[in-house]
N, C-alpha and C positions, 0 to 999 in steps of 0.2 A: 504494499500500500504506500501511497505518496505521503511524505512528511509535510503536513500543511502548517507547521509552526514557523511563522515569519517574524517572531518577535525580535530576532537578532538582526533583521535587515534594517539598513539605513535607507528609508524610503526616499529621502531627499537625494541621495546618490543614485538610487535606482531610477527615479523619475528623470534625473538629469541624463542618464544613458538613453532612456526611452524617448524623451522630448527631443533630443538632438536627432535621433533617427527619424522621428515623426516629422520634424521640420523639413528634412531633405525629401522624404516621401511626398509630402504635400507640395513642395516646391517642384519636384520632378513631375508630379501629376498635373499641376496647373500649367507649367510651361509646355509640356508635351500636348495638353489639351488645346491650348491657344494656338500654338504653332502647327500642331497636327490638323486642327480644323481649317486653318488658313491654307496650308499646303493641300489638304484633302479637297477643299473647295476648288482650288485651281485644277487639281487632277480630274475632278468631276466635270468641270466645264470643258476640259480638253477631251474627255471621253464623249461628251454630248455635242461637241462641235461639228461632227460629221466630217472633219478633215483628217484624212489617213495619217498625215505627218504629225498630228496631234494625238489622234486616237490610239495609234499603235504603241508609241512609247509609254503613254499613260496606262494603257491596259497591261503592258508587260510589267510595269512597275508595280501596279496594284496586285495583279494575279500572282507575281513572283513572291512578294512579301507576305501575302496571305496564305501562301503555301509552305512557308518556312516557320519552324517554331521560334518564338521570340528569344528564347535563351540562346539559340544558335546565332541569331543576329547580334545579340549582345556581346557574345564571345568573339564574333568576327570583327566587330568594330573595335573592340578593346585590344585584340591581338594583331589584327592585320593593318589597320589604319596607321598606327605608329610606324610600321615598316615602310609604308608608302610615303608618309610625310617626313620621315627621318628623325622624328623625335617622339618621346612618350607622351601619351595623353591620359590625364587623370581619369580615375574610375567615374567620378561624378560628371565630368564633361562628356565622357564617352556615353554614359547612361542618358544624359539629356539629348544628345544628338540621335542616339539609337531609338529612343522612344518616340521622338518627333517623327523621324522618318518612318518608323514601323507603323505607328498609329495613324499617320496620314492615309495609309492604304485602307484602313477600316473606316475612318471618317469620310473618305472619298466615297465609298459605296453608300454610306448613309446619306451624304449630301446629294448624291446622284439620284437616289430614290426620292429625296425631298424635292428636288427640282422637278423631277418627272410627275410628282403629285400635284404640281400647280397646273391648273387647267390651261390648255393651249390658247384658249381665248384671251387670257391675261397677256400672253406674249403678243398676240396679234393686235390687241388694244394698245400696247406700248408702241408698236411699229406704226399704228394708225395715227398716233398723235405726234409722229416724227422722231421717236427715240431711236437711237442706234441699238445694235445688239448688246453692247456693253452697258448702256444706260438702262435698257430693259431689264437685263440681269441684275444690275446693281440696285435699281429703284423699285422693280416690280416683282421679279421672280425670287431672288435670294431672301428678301425679308420674309416672304410667305414660306419659303422652304425652311428657313431656320425655325420659324414658329411650329411648323408641322413636325419637324424632326427634333426639336428641342428635348423631349423626353428620351428619345433613343440616343441622342448625343450624350446626354447626361448618364444614361445607363452604360454606355461605352466608356465613359470616364470613370465610373465606379469599377468597371473591370480593369481599366488602366491602373487605378490605385492598387487593386489586388496584385497586378502583375509587377508592380514596383519591387515587390519582394524578391524578384529574380535577379536584381542587381547584386544580391548577395553573392552570385557566382563570380563577380569580378572585384569583390571586396569593398564596394561602395557602402557608406554608413547610412543605411536606411532604417526603417522602423524595426524590421526583423533583426537586423544586425545589433540594434540597440538592446533588444531583448537578450540576444545571445551573449553580448558582452556582460550584461547584468547577471545572467545566469552563471557564466563562468567565474565572475568575480566573487559571487556569494555561494558558489558551488551548488546551485539549484537549477540545472539546465531543464530538467523535465517540467518543473513547475512554471518556469518562465516561458517555455515554449507553449505550454497550455494557456498561460495568460496572454501571450501574443495572439494566439488563435481567437481568444475571447475578444480582444481589443479590435482585431480585424473584423470580426463578426459584428460587434456593436457599431463600428464606424459605417461599414458597408450596409448593414440592415437599416440604420437610421437614414442614410442617404437614399436608399431605395424607397423608403416610405415617403420622403420629401419629393422624389421623382413621381411617385404615384399620385400624390396630391396635386402636383403641378400638371400632370397629364389630365386629371379630372377637371381642373380649372380651364385648360385649353379646350377640352371637349365642350364645356359649358359655353365658352366664348363662341365657339363655332355654331 
């Protein structure tokens, strides 16, 4: 049975380890979300442009990354990119770049579905009042697509937060790493890993409930 006596623990020290890791996990999630959605939107527009010289590279990018496990991409960037650029790249910077590039492929598919969900008549109306393709997308289509896909985008972001634990493979100091360090320092690895699972569950479940409420509000607005 597990020894659940934590009276000897210095919770100030323990929380310091955990909060440091949580800060990086949140930072990684937010940066990868914002940059991934931006790049994913560009990829979605390329795939919907109908021009082969845009469609083909965007399709190869998206389909390739969606077919490779994330942990492999993390290791590739961390181990191979320094060989190409001739100097080492820190684990944190490598993780930020990797997650942005990888998540863009998934956000791209979400945005493509969101853009296609906007009635074609909206696009034709934009052209009818003299808007260009870029103006129609920026002012008419994309705002509606973002609203339609917001719950799905946020759900993907929750998955992204869960996936940040994979940076453990390259030694980045994320939330899981914080729990591991605390467990080693106080010789309670099993208990701290169980606590880590509980913390991940509480965070992700709470965010999922918020997304569900947002989805209900959007349906009411419609």
